[in-house]
C-alpha positions as CSV (number, residue, x, y, z in Angstrom):
1,M,-0.9,0.4,-6.3
2,T,-3.2,-2.4,-7.1
3,T,-5.8,-4.3,-5.0
4,E,-4.9,-7.5,-6.7
5,P,-1.6,-9.4,-6.2
6,P,0.9,-6.7,-7.1
7,G,3.7,-9.1,-8.2
8,G,7.4,-8.9,-7.5
9,A,10.0,-7.1,-9.6
10,G,13.7,-7.0,-10.2
11,P,16.7,-4.7,-10.2
12,A,16.7,-1.9,-12.7
13,G,18.6,1.4,-13.0
14,A,16.8,4.7,-12.3
15,P,17.7,8.4,-12.3
16,Q,18.7,10.1,-9.1
17,P,16.0,11.9,-7.0
18,A,15.2,15.5,-7.7
19,G,14.8,16.4,-4.1
20,D,13.6,15.2,-0.6
21,P,10.1,13.9,-0.1
22,P,7.8,16.2,1.9
23,E,7.9,14.1,5.1
24,G,11.0,12.6,6.6
25,P,14.4,11.8,5.0
26,S,14.8,10.6,1.5
27,P,15.9,7.0,1.5
28,A,18.1,7.7,-1.4
29,E,20.0,10.4,0.5
30,N,19.9,8.6,3.8
31,P,20.1,5.0,2.9
32,P,18.7,2.5,5.4
33,E,20.9,0.2,7.4
34,P,22.5,-2.6,5.4
35,A,19.9,-5.3,4.7
36,E,20.2,-8.6,6.5
37,E,18.3,-11.8,6.1
38,G,15.1,-11.6,8.1
39,R,13.2,-14.4,9.7
40,H,11.2,-16.5,7.2
41,C,7.9,-17.7,8.7
42,R,4.9,-19.4,7.4
43,A,1.2,-18.5,8.1
44,V,-0.5,-21.2,10.1
45,G,-3.7,-19.5,11.3
46,P,-5.3,-16.4,12.6
47,V,-4.2,-14.0,15.3
48,G,-6.0,-12.1,18.0
49,A,-6.2,-8.3,18.1
50,R,-5.2,-6.7,21.4
51,R,-3.8,-3.4,22.3
52,A,-0.1,-3.2,22.9
53,P,1.2,-1.1,25.8
54,A,2.1,2.5,24.7
55,N,5.7,2.0,25.7
56,A,6.1,-1.5,24.3
57,E,9.4,-2.3,22.7
58,S,9.0,-2.9,19.0
59,A,10.9,-4.9,16.4
60,D,12.5,-1.6,15.5
61,G,14.0,-1.3,19.0
62,P,12.5,0.7,21.8
63,Q,9.9,3.1,20.4
64,F,8.1,5.3,22.9
65,G,6.5,7.9,20.6
66,R,4.7,10.9,22.1
67,P,2.4,10.7,25.1
68,G,-0.9,9.1,24.2
69,Q,0.3,8.0,20.8
70,E,-1.4,4.9,19.4
71,P,0.8,1.9,18.7
72,L,0.8,0.9,15.1
73,D,2.1,-2.3,13.5
74,V,3.0,-2.1,9.8
75,L,2.7,-4.8,7.1
76,V,4.5,-4.3,3.8
77,L,3.4,-6.6,1.0
78,A,6.4,-7.4,-1.2
79,G,5.7,-10.7,-2.9
80,G,4.0,-11.7,-6.1
81,T,5.3,-12.6,-9.6
82,G,6.3,-9.3,-11.1
83,R,4.5,-10.3,-14.2
84,R,4.2,-6.7,-15.7
85,L,8.0,-6.2,-15.1
86,G,9.0,-9.5,-16.8
87,G,9.0,-11.6,-13.7
88,V,11.7,-9.7,-11.7
89,S,11.6,-9.2,-7.9
90,K,9.7,-6.0,-7.5
91,P,10.9,-5.1,-4.0
92,D,14.5,-5.3,-5.3
93,V,14.0,-2.9,-8.2
94,V,16.2,0.2,-7.8
95,V,14.4,3.5,-8.3
96,A,15.9,6.9,-7.6
97,G,18.9,5.4,-6.0
98,A,17.4,2.8,-3.6
99,R,15.4,-0.4,-3.8
100,M,11.6,0.0,-3.7
101,I,11.4,-1.9,-0.4
102,D,14.1,0.4,1.1
103,H,12.2,3.5,0.2
104,V,9.1,2.2,2.0
105,L,11.0,0.9,5.1
106,A,13.1,4.0,5.5
107,G,10.0,6.2,5.2
108,V,8.1,4.2,7.9
109,R,11.0,4.3,10.2
110,S,11.4,8.0,9.8
111,L,7.8,8.5,11.1
112,R,8.2,6.3,14.2
113,G,8.0,8.2,17.4
114,S,7.0,11.5,15.7
115,R,4.1,11.2,13.3
116,I,3.0,7.7,14.1
117,G,3.3,5.6,17.3
118,P,5.5,2.7,18.2
119,G,5.0,-0.8,16.8
120,R,6.6,-3.6,14.7
121,T,7.2,-3.8,11.0
122,V,6.9,-7.0,9.1
123,V,7.5,-7.5,5.3
124,V,5.7,-10.2,3.5
125,A,8.4,-11.3,1.0
126,P,10.4,-14.5,0.0
127,A,13.7,-15.3,1.6
128,Q,15.8,-13.9,-1.3
129,V,14.6,-10.4,-0.6
130,R,17.2,-8.8,1.8
131,L,15.7,-7.0,4.7
132,P,17.2,-4.9,7.6
133,A,17.6,-6.7,10.9
134,W,14.9,-4.7,12.6
135,A,12.1,-5.8,10.1
136,G,10.3,-9.1,10.5
137,R,9.6,-11.4,7.6
138,A,6.5,-13.5,6.7
139,L,5.3,-15.5,3.7
140,E,2.1,-17.3,3.0
141,D,2.3,-21.1,2.7
142,P,2.3,-22.0,-0.1
143,P,3.6,-18.8,-1.6
144,L,1.8,-16.7,-4.3
145,G,-1.6,-16.9,-2.6
146,G,-2.4,-13.2,-3.3
147,P,-2.3,-10.1,-1.1
148,V,-5.1,-11.3,1.2
149,A,-3.1,-14.4,2.1
150,G,0.0,-12.2,2.5
151,I,-1.9,-10.0,5.0
152,G,-2.9,-13.1,6.9
153,A,0.7,-14.4,7.0
154,G,1.9,-11.0,8.2
155,L,-0.6,-10.9,11.0
156,V,0.5,-14.3,12.2
157,E,4.1,-13.1,12.3
158,L,3.2,-9.9,14.1
159,A,1.4,-11.9,16.8
160,R,4.4,-14.3,17.1
161,L,6.9,-11.5,17.5
162,A,4.7,-9.8,20.2
163,A,4.2,-13.1,22.1
164,A,8.0,-13.7,22.0
165,A,8.5,-10.4,23.6
166,G,5.9,-11.0,26.2
167,G,3.5,-8.5,24.7
168,R,0.5,-8.2,22.3
169,P,0.1,-7.0,18.7
170,A,-0.9,-3.4,18.3
171,A,-4.6,-2.6,18.1
172,L,-4.0,-1.0,14.7
173,T,-2.2,-2.5,11.7
174,A,-1.2,-0.6,8.5
175,V,-1.1,-2.3,5.2
176,L,1.3,-1.0,2.5
177,T,2.8,-2.3,-0.7
178,C,6.4,-2.1,-1.8
179,D,5.6,-0.9,-5.3
180,A,4.4,2.5,-4.0
181,P,7.6,4.1,-2.7
182,Q,5.9,7.1,-1.1
183,C,3.0,5.1,0.5
184,W,4.4,5.7,4.0
185,Q,3.6,9.4,3.7
186,A,-0.2,8.6,3.9
187,L,0.1,7.0,7.4
188,P,-0.3,10.2,9.5
189,S,-3.5,11.2,7.7
190,L,-4.9,7.6,7.8
191,L,-4.1,7.3,11.5
192,A,-5.8,10.6,12.4
193,R,-8.9,9.5,10.5
194,I,-9.3,6.1,12.1
195,L,-8.6,7.5,15.6
196,S,-11.2,10.2,15.1
197,V,-14.1,7.9,14.4
198,S,-14.5,5.0,16.9
199,E,-16.9,3.1,14.7
200,L,-14.5,2.8,11.9
201,E,-12.7,-0.5,11.3
202,G,-10.4,1.0,8.7
203,A,-9.3,4.1,6.8
204,C,-7.8,3.7,3.3
205,A,-6.5,6.1,0.7
206,Q,-8.8,7.4,-2.0
207,D,-7.3,7.4,-5.5
208,E,-9.7,9.3,-7.8
209,S,-12.8,7.1,-7.7
210,H,-11.1,4.0,-6.3
211,R,-10.5,2.9,-2.7
212,Q,-6.9,1.7,-2.3
213,Y,-7.4,-1.0,0.4
214,L,-3.7,-1.8,0.2
215,L,-2.8,1.6,1.5
216,G,-4.8,1.7,4.7
217,I,-4.8,1.3,8.5
218,Y,-7.2,-1.2,10.1
219,R,-8.3,-2.3,13.5
220,T,-6.3,-5.5,13.9
221,G,-9.1,-7.7,15.1
222,A,-11.4,-6.6,12.2
223,L,-8.6,-7.1,9.6
224,N,-7.8,-10.6,11.0
225,R,-11.5,-11.6,10.8
226,A,-11.7,-10.3,7.2
227,V,-8.7,-12.2,5.9
228,A,-9.1,-15.3,8.0
229,P,-12.8,-15.9,8.6
230,G,-13.4,-18.8,10.8
231,G,-9.6,-19.1,11.5
232,R,-8.6,-20.0,7.9
233,V,-6.6,-17.5,5.9
234,L,-8.2,-16.8,2.5
235,R,-6.2,-17.4,-0.7
236,D,-6.6,-16.1,-4.3
237,V,-9.4,-13.8,-3.2
238,A,-9.7,-10.1,-4.3
239,V,-8.8,-7.6,-1.6
240,R,-12.1,-5.7,-2.2
241,R,-14.1,-8.8,-1.7
242,A,-12.3,-9.8,1.5
243,L,-12.6,-6.4,3.1
244,A,-16.0,-5.5,1.7
245,G,-17.7,-6.3,5.1
246,L,-15.6,-3.8,7.1
247,E,-16.6,-0.3,7.9
248,V,-13.8,1.4,6.0
249,Q,-13.7,5.1,5.2
250,A,-11.7,6.4,2.2
251,V,-9.5,9.4,2.8
252,D,-8.6,12.0,0.2
253,L,-4.9,12.6,0.8
254,G,-4.8,16.0,-0.8
255,S,-1.2,17.2,-1.2
256,R,0.0,13.7,-0.3
257,A,-1.8,12.2,-3.3
258,A,1.6,10.9,-4.6
259,A,1.5,8.3,-1.9
260,V,-0.9,6.2,-3.9
261,Q,1.3,6.1,-7.0
262,D,2.5,2.6,-7.8
263,L,5.3,1.7,-10.1
264,D,4.3,-1.3,-12.1
265,T,5.9,-0.6,-15.4
266,W,9.5,0.2,-16.4
267,E,8.3,3.5,-17.8
268,S,6.9,4.6,-14.5
269,I,10.0,3.4,-12.7
270,R,12.3,5.4,-14.9
271,A,10.2,8.5,-14.6
272,W,9.6,8.4,-10.8
273,R,11.1,11.1,-8.6
274,P,10.6,11.4,-4.8
């Protein structure tokens, strides 16, 4: 996983998985619903951050979760140029029997209502990337503005979806990348951390000595202010620089450390097992 624009990537064969991931079903063994074209929206400005009702209906369908569970919206970054993979579409790369984006989306959906609360899921990806009907779609305008611009576009779409349903975005938003197929496994730990410290504006994964800001959960209002200061979404700005002003705590994932592993070379793609 990188904190700079991760790039896209394209289809490639990969060996079958050696076994199930520790949490939830393996997307390869339980493939997600057939992908359909999602909505293609452009970012036009910032969004507000308000708490969604605990029983709000999400883009995944009705999601009620456990009593007292915090609603959580999820953004998955799946754009970029795929430069290190020869310019292919990274979310469409097949690894261990499923596309990268399908691993991430199936994992997120497996946690809904049990390990994480209700909410919507939006993928920041170009129109040619097929998505399941329950996932929203966003894209920065113009495209290829970097992950910060992608986050801004995703927040705009989350707000639009919430308003269309007569509700509000969740107070918390997770940021994931499609090139880390097991990133979803970090969500319960990150959610527990940010909920345990009221002063925190974010909780992100720790990878050795590095903070992985693109595997984190943030208070939606704080994230929006960071990526769209003054109401204008930033472009071509490093993630670390954009989020530097937030009170973010890094979390050691322990046995879930594989969640931070990104697949940005063909060698890592061929070797990966869930």
